[in-house]
N, CA and C atoms as an extended XYZ file, in Angstrom:
219
Properties=species:S:1:pos:R:3:atomname:S:1:resname:S:1:resid:I:1 pbc="F F F"
N         4.304       31.137      -35.184 N   MET     1
C         4.259       29.871      -35.367 CA  MET     1
C         5.147       29.098      -34.072 C   MET     1
N         6.105       29.819      -33.710 N   VAL     2
C         6.601       28.956      -32.339 CA  VAL     2
C         5.860       29.229      -31.310 C   VAL     2
N         4.959       30.574      -31.080 N   ASN     3
C         4.454       30.338      -29.815 CA  ASN     3
C         3.142       29.631      -29.665 C   ASN     3
N         2.811       28.922      -30.548 N   GLN     4
C         1.609       27.902      -30.518 CA  GLN     4
C         2.314       26.492      -30.017 C   GLN     4
N         3.356       26.491      -30.086 N   PHE     5
C         4.106       25.189      -29.711 CA  PHE     5
C         4.612       25.508      -28.339 C   PHE     5
N         4.870       26.586      -28.016 N   CYS     6
C         5.656       26.758      -26.464 CA  CYS     6
C         4.738       26.116      -25.311 C   CYS     6
N         3.514       26.118      -25.565 N   ASN     7
C         2.839       25.509      -24.263 CA  ASN     7
C         2.406       24.062      -24.584 C   ASN     7
N         2.930       23.517      -25.481 N   PHE     8
C         2.586       21.992      -25.687 CA  PHE     8
C         3.022       20.998      -24.680 C   PHE     8
N         4.529       21.198      -24.092 N   PRO     9
C         5.020       20.267      -23.359 CA  PRO     9
C         4.219       20.660      -21.935 C   PRO     9
N         3.692       21.790      -21.652 N   ILE    10
C         2.921       21.800      -20.538 CA  ILE    10
C         1.692       21.510      -20.491 C   ILE    10
N         0.987       21.485      -21.456 N   ILE    11
C        -0.267       20.831      -21.622 CA  ILE    11
C        -0.317       19.193      -21.837 C   ILE    11
N         0.778       18.623      -22.355 N   LEU    12
C         1.022       17.246      -22.358 CA  LEU    12
C         1.336       16.937      -20.911 C   LEU    12
N         1.883       17.383      -20.192 N   LEU    13
C         2.360       17.032      -18.746 CA  LEU    13
C         0.961       17.160      -17.831 C   LEU    13
N         0.135       18.091      -18.182 N   PHE    14
C        -0.850       18.258      -17.335 CA  PHE    14
C        -1.797       16.945      -17.733 C   PHE    14
N        -1.966       16.867      -18.931 N   LEU    15
C        -2.964       15.612      -19.504 CA  LEU    15
C        -2.232       14.359      -18.991 C   LEU    15
N        -1.068       13.872      -19.033 N   ILE    16
C        -0.383       12.952      -18.142 CA  ILE    16
C        -0.582       12.616      -16.828 C   ILE    16
N        -0.525       13.821      -16.088 N   ILE    17
C        -0.824       13.841      -14.795 CA  ILE    17
C        -2.235       13.588      -14.407 C   ILE    17
N        -3.128       14.159      -15.196 N   ALA    18
C        -4.490       13.866      -14.950 CA  ALA    18
C        -5.212       12.427      -15.164 C   ALA    18
N        -4.441       11.917      -16.429 N   PHE    19
C        -4.791       10.713      -16.874 CA  PHE    19
C        -4.202        9.598      -15.442 C   PHE    19
N        -2.891        9.586      -14.864 N   PHE    20
C        -2.611        8.946      -14.054 CA  PHE    20
C        -3.535        9.122      -12.680 C   PHE    20
N        -3.588       10.394      -12.418 N   SER    21
C        -4.456       10.583      -11.133 CA  SER    21
C        -5.839        9.896      -11.491 C   SER    21
N        -6.439        9.846      -12.360 N   LEU    22
C        -7.684        9.211      -12.687 CA  LEU    22
C        -7.410        8.044      -12.639 C   LEU    22
N        -6.771        7.150      -13.281 N   LEU    23
C        -6.419        5.618      -12.893 CA  LEU    23
C        -6.253        5.440      -11.572 C   LEU    23
N        -5.202        6.145      -10.524 N   PHE    24
C        -5.067        5.793       -9.136 CA  PHE    24
C        -6.291        5.889       -8.736 C   PHE    24
N        -7.309        6.908       -8.837 N   LEU    25
C        -8.362        6.983       -8.111 CA  LEU    25
C        -9.589        5.557       -8.534 C   LEU    25
N        -9.420        5.353       -9.889 N   VAL    26
C       -10.242        4.218      -10.234 CA  VAL    26
C        -9.976        3.125       -9.451 C   VAL    26
N        -8.645        2.783       -9.292 N   THR    27
C        -8.205        1.544       -8.569 CA  THR    27
C        -8.269        1.532       -7.368 C   THR    27
N        -8.088        2.791       -6.629 N   PHE    28
C        -8.305        3.011       -5.168 CA  PHE    28
C        -9.709        2.601       -4.594 C   PHE    28
N       -10.489        3.265       -5.489 N   LEU    29
C       -12.126        2.729       -5.409 CA  LEU    29
C       -12.448        1.663       -5.451 C   LEU    29
N       -12.006        0.897       -6.550 N   HIS    30
C       -12.425       -0.307       -6.783 CA  HIS    30
C       -11.663       -1.451       -5.754 C   HIS    30
N       -10.377       -1.319       -5.091 N   LYS    31
C       -10.057       -2.105       -4.254 CA  LYS    31
C       -10.622       -2.098       -2.813 C   LYS    31
N       -11.004       -0.409       -2.565 N   ARG    32
C       -11.453       -0.259       -1.067 CA  ARG    32
C       -12.916       -0.757       -0.982 C   ARG    32
N       -13.720       -1.185       -1.887 N   ARG    33
C       -15.082       -1.649       -1.702 CA  ARG    33
C       -15.153       -3.272       -1.693 C   ARG    33
N       -15.617       -3.466       -0.932 N   LYS    34
C       -15.715       -4.863       -0.719 CA  LYS    34
C       -17.223       -5.468       -0.867 C   LYS    34
N       -17.415       -6.764       -1.235 N   THR    35
C       -18.858       -7.107       -1.324 CA  THR    35
C       -19.424       -7.715        0.116 C   THR    35
N       -20.554       -7.612        0.266 N   THR    36
C       -21.192       -8.123        1.135 CA  THR    36
C       -20.820       -9.361        1.934 C   THR    36
N       -20.400      -10.496        1.219 N   GLN    37
C       -20.144      -11.373        1.427 CA  GLN    37
C       -18.812      -11.407        2.067 C   GLN    37
N       -17.943      -10.856        1.827 N   GLU    38
C       -16.641      -10.596        2.265 CA  GLU    38
C       -16.678       -9.839        3.670 C   GLU    38
N       -17.272       -9.035        3.882 N   LEU    39
C       -17.763       -8.287        5.020 CA  LEU    39
C       -18.287       -8.943        5.891 C   LEU    39
N       -19.137       -9.924        5.596 N   GLN    40
C       -19.905      -10.805        6.289 CA  GLN    40
C       -18.759      -11.739        6.692 C   GLN    40
N       -18.019      -12.451        6.129 N   ARG    41
C       -16.966      -13.347        6.414 CA  ARG    41
C       -16.094      -12.879        7.377 C   ARG    41
N       -15.512      -11.658        7.048 N   GLU    42
C       -14.593      -11.133        8.098 CA  GLU    42
C       -15.183      -10.883        9.426 C   GLU    42
N       -16.420      -10.420        9.384 N   GLU    43
C       -17.213      -10.198       10.782 CA  GLU    43
C       -17.381      -11.656       11.357 C   GLU    43
N       -17.602      -12.556       10.731 N   CYS    44
C       -17.708      -14.002       11.207 CA  CYS    44
C       -16.426      -14.574       11.845 C   CYS    44
N       -15.118      -14.268       10.918 N   GLU    45
C       -13.908      -14.734       11.231 CA  GLU    45
C       -13.362      -14.086       12.550 C   GLU    45
N       -13.881      -12.954       12.828 N   ASP    46
C       -13.306      -12.258       14.173 CA  ASP    46
C       -13.952      -12.883       15.656 C   ASP    46
N       -15.027      -13.393       15.336 N   TYR    47
C       -15.625      -14.126       16.416 CA  TYR    47
C       -15.845      -15.507       16.413 C   TYR    47
N       -14.984      -16.067       17.335 N   ASN    48
C       -14.569      -17.515       17.477 CA  ASN    48
C       -15.642      -18.513       17.426 C   ASN    48
N       -16.955      -18.329       18.109 N   PRO    49
C       -18.004      -19.359       17.676 CA  PRO    49
C       -18.404      -19.406       16.276 C   PRO    49
N       -18.447      -18.255       15.855 N   CYS    50
C       -19.028      -18.207       14.421 CA  CYS    50
C       -17.897      -19.036       13.476 C   CYS    50
N       -17.001      -18.670       13.617 N   GLU    51
C       -15.943      -19.224       12.662 CA  GLU    51
C       -15.639      -20.889       12.796 C   GLU    51
N       -15.851      -21.072       14.052 N   ARG    52
C       -16.154      -22.631       14.199 CA  ARG    52
C       -17.143      -23.404       13.515 C   ARG    52
N       -18.304      -22.900       13.731 N   TYR    53
C       -19.525      -22.982       13.191 CA  TYR    53
C       -19.488      -23.166       11.629 C   TYR    53
N       -18.905      -22.073       10.999 N   ALA    54
C       -18.645      -21.981        9.676 CA  ALA    54
C       -17.913      -22.985        9.266 C   ALA    54
N       -16.804      -23.580        9.724 N   MET    55
C       -15.912      -24.625        9.261 CA  MET    55
C       -16.959      -25.983        8.701 C   MET    55
N       -17.998      -26.149        9.784 N   ARG    56
C       -18.694      -27.171        9.585 CA  ARG    56
C       -19.922      -26.869        8.557 C   ARG    56
N       -20.757      -25.621        8.508 N   HIS    57
C       -21.717      -25.579        8.085 CA  HIS    57
C       -21.700      -24.382        6.838 C   HIS    57
N       -20.720      -23.823        6.790 N   GLY    58
C       -20.389      -22.767        5.830 CA  GLY    58
C       -20.625      -21.478        6.522 C   GLY    58
N       -19.854      -20.324        5.844 N   TYR    59
C       -19.959      -18.926        6.449 CA  TYR    59
C       -21.342      -18.338        6.152 C   TYR    59
N       -22.239      -18.760        5.064 N   VAL    60
C       -23.426      -17.988        5.242 CA  VAL    60
C       -24.584      -18.306        6.216 C   VAL    60
N       -24.573      -19.767        6.378 N   ALA    61
C       -25.218      -20.269        7.695 CA  ALA    61
C       -24.804      -19.754        9.203 C   ALA    61
N       -23.561      -19.719        9.197 N   ALA    62
C       -22.931      -19.359       10.269 CA  ALA    62
C       -23.291      -17.870       10.650 C   ALA    62
N       -23.030      -16.914        9.644 N   TYR    63
C       -23.433      -15.404        9.677 CA  TYR    63
C       -25.019      -15.353       10.118 C   TYR    63
N       -25.744      -16.231        9.443 N   LYS    64
C       -27.055      -16.203        9.797 CA  LYS    64
C       -27.363      -16.338       11.021 C   LYS    64
N       -26.817      -17.718       11.549 N   ARG    65
C       -27.154      -18.025       12.944 CA  ARG    65
C       -26.654      -16.968       14.140 C   ARG    65
N       -25.470      -16.535       14.031 N   PHE    66
C       -24.934      -15.567       15.046 CA  PHE    66
C       -25.176      -14.084       14.766 C   PHE    66
N       -25.549      -13.619       13.584 N   PHE    67
C       -25.490      -12.341       13.253 CA  PHE    67
C       -26.972      -11.950       12.492 C   PHE    67
N       -27.814      -12.639       12.178 N   GLY    68
C       -28.861      -12.744       11.552 CA  GLY    68
C       -29.923      -11.886       12.272 C   GLY    68
N       -30.047      -11.740       13.462 N   GLN    69
C       -31.085      -11.143       14.224 CA  GLN    69
C       -30.647       -9.558       14.180 C   GLN    69
N       -29.351       -9.374       14.169 N   ARG    70
C       -29.085       -7.816       14.299 CA  ARG    70
C       -29.307       -7.033       12.896 C   ARG    70
N       -29.526       -7.856       11.900 N   ARG    71
C       -29.731       -7.225       10.565 CA  ARG    71
C       -31.371       -6.949       10.136 C   ARG    71
N       -32.190       -7.692       11.428 N   GLY    72
C       -33.595       -7.523       11.424 CA  GLY    72
C       -34.423       -8.493       10.494 C   GLY    72
N       -33.398       -9.588       10.577 N   GLU    73
C       -33.882      -10.934        9.817 CA  GLU    73
C       -34.532      -12.063       10.748 C   GLU    73
């Protein structure tokens, strides 16, 4: 009777570590991935003429004007 419960703390600790490791991995992958709009906006912000154009016409139009040819559009 005593032997079946002696491994319980070790198994419980393993399950807790596995749970928090999985939680960390999911959180890390979710924060790491950026949307296309975020990537385009960052690229436009790094190029001053694009950023100035975006202030007047929006980031979508500015990105298309300055970087649209790169993507084969």
